[in-house]
C-alpha positions in Angstrom: 0.0 0.0 0.0 1.3 3.4 -0.9 1.4 6.4 1.4 -1.0 8.3 -0.9 -3.7 5.6 -1.4 -7.1 6.8 -0.3 -10.0 4.4 0.2 -13.5 5.9 -0.1 -16.5 3.7 0.7 -20.2 4.5 0.5 -23.2 2.2 0.8 -24.8 1.5 -2.5 -28.1 -0.4 -2.0 -29.4 1.9 0.8 -28.7 5.0 -1.3 -30.9 3.6 -4.1 -33.6 2.7 -1.6 -33.5 6.0 0.2 -33.5 8.2 -2.9 -36.4 6.3 -4.5 -38.3 6.3 -1.2 -37.7 10.1 -0.8 -39.0 10.8 -4.3 -42.1 8.5 -3.8 -42.9 10.2 -0.4 -42.6 13.6 -2.0 -44.9 12.6 -4.9 -47.5 11.2 -2.5 -47.5 14.3 -0.3 -47.7 16.5 -3.4 -50.8 14.5 -4.6 -52.4 14.8 -1.1 -51.6 18.5 -1.0 -53.3 19.1 -4.4 -56.3 17.1 -3.3 -56.8 19.3 -0.2 -59.4 21.8 -1.4 -62.9 22.8 -0.5 -64.8 22.1 2.7 -63.9 19.5 5.2 -66.0 16.4 5.6 -68.5 17.9 8.1 -68.6 21.4 6.6 -67.3 23.3 9.6 -64.1 24.4 7.9 -62.4 24.4 4.6 -58.9 23.6 3.4 -56.8 26.7 2.5 -53.7 27.3 0.5 -51.7 27.1 3.7 -52.9 23.6 4.4 -51.6 22.5 1.0 -48.2 24.2 1.5 -48.0 22.6 5.0 -48.6 19.2 3.5 -46.0 19.7 0.9 -43.6 20.9 3.6 -44.2 17.7 5.6 -43.3 15.7 2.5 -40.1 17.6 2.0 -39.1 17.0 5.7 -40.0 13.3 5.4 -37.9 13.0 2.2 -35.0 14.8 3.9 -35.3 12.3 6.8 -34.9 9.5 4.3 -31.9 11.1 2.7 -30.1 11.2 6.1 -29.5 7.5 5.6 -27.4 8.3 2.5 -24.9 10.2 4.6 -22.6 7.3 5.9 -19.2 7.0 4.3 -15.7 5.9 5.2 -12.4 7.4 4.1 -9.1 5.9 5.0 -5.5 6.5 4.0 -2.1 5.4 5.3 -2.4 7.6 8.4 -5.9 7.0 9.7 -9.6 6.5 9.1 -12.6 8.9 9.0 -16.0 7.4 9.6 -19.2 9.3 9.0 -22.4 7.6 10.2 -25.9 8.9 10.1 -25.5 11.3 13.0 -21.9 11.1 14.2 -18.4 11.4 12.7 -15.0 10.1 13.8 -11.5 10.7 12.7 -9.0 8.1 14.1 -5.4 7.3 13.6 -4.7 3.7 12.8 -2.8 3.4 16.0 -6.0 3.3 18.1 -7.6 0.6 15.9 -7.1 -3.0 16.9 -8.9 -4.4 13.9 -11.6 -4.1 11.3 -14.5 -6.5 12.0 -17.4 -7.7 9.9 -19.0 -10.4 12.0 -21.3 -13.0 10.4 -24.8 -11.8 10.7 -23.9 -8.3 11.5 -25.7 -5.5 9.5 -22.5 -3.6 9.0 -18.7 -3.6 9.7 -17.1 -2.1 12.7 -13.8 -0.9 14.0 -12.5 -2.6 17.1 -10.5 -0.1 19.2 -7.7 -0.7 21.7 -10.0 0.5 24.5 -12.4 -2.4 23.7 -14.9 -0.1 22.1 -16.6 -1.0 18.8 -17.2 1.8 16.3 -19.9 0.9 13.8 -19.2 1.7 10.1 -22.7 2.0 8.6 -21.2 2.7 5.2 -20.1 -1.0 5.0 -23.4 -2.8 5.0 -24.1 -6.5 4.6 -26.7 -5.6 2.0 -24.0 -4.5 -0.3 -22.4 -8.0 -0.2 -19.2 -8.1 -2.2 -18.8 -4.3 -2.2 -18.7 -4.3 1.6 -16.4 -7.3 1.7 -13.9 -5.6 -0.7 -14.1 -2.5 1.4 -13.3 -4.3 4.6 -10.4 -6.0 2.9 -9.0 -2.7 1.7 -9.3 -1.2 5.2 -7.6 -4.2 6.7 -4.7 -3.9 4.2 -4.3 -0.2 5.1 -4.4 -1.0 8.8 -1.8 -3.8 8.4 0.5 -1.6 6.3 0.4 1.1 8.9 1.2 -1.4 11.7 4.1 -2.8 9.7 5.6 0.6 9.2 5.3 1.4 12.9 7.0 -1.9 13.7 9.8 -1.2 11.3 10.4 2.2 12.8 10.4 0.7 16.3 12.9 -2.0 15.3 15.1 0.5 13.5 15.8 2.5 16.7 
């Protein structure tokens, strides 16, 4: 592994599902918004333009909520790894990482840290099958290369 190699990983299947769900939700809320007109069922009120805009706004917020799940990604190079999950982000040097795990039956891969914590990497999902496995292998190669360089420096002293 070279010093300049950069590994970038993003989930594929969840991105397709989220984008199509967001578009479908927006279309449904737009159709509901256009159908809101005239009096309510019992005649005590009527739908106004503001009700239509509010319904469309709810669709936009719902679609943005779906799109939050497209945020996860992992970037790694010879010096460290940066993990961005749905809400949180982490930047870690390889020295604090004990290993890259992808346990059988787990929904996504994780980093095992030296303090016995597990940091989930939602970007490497089991649903992506070979893409996720190849990503884990690339991260393991980067991690091993960094540990080898550190061992060589320590032995060279």
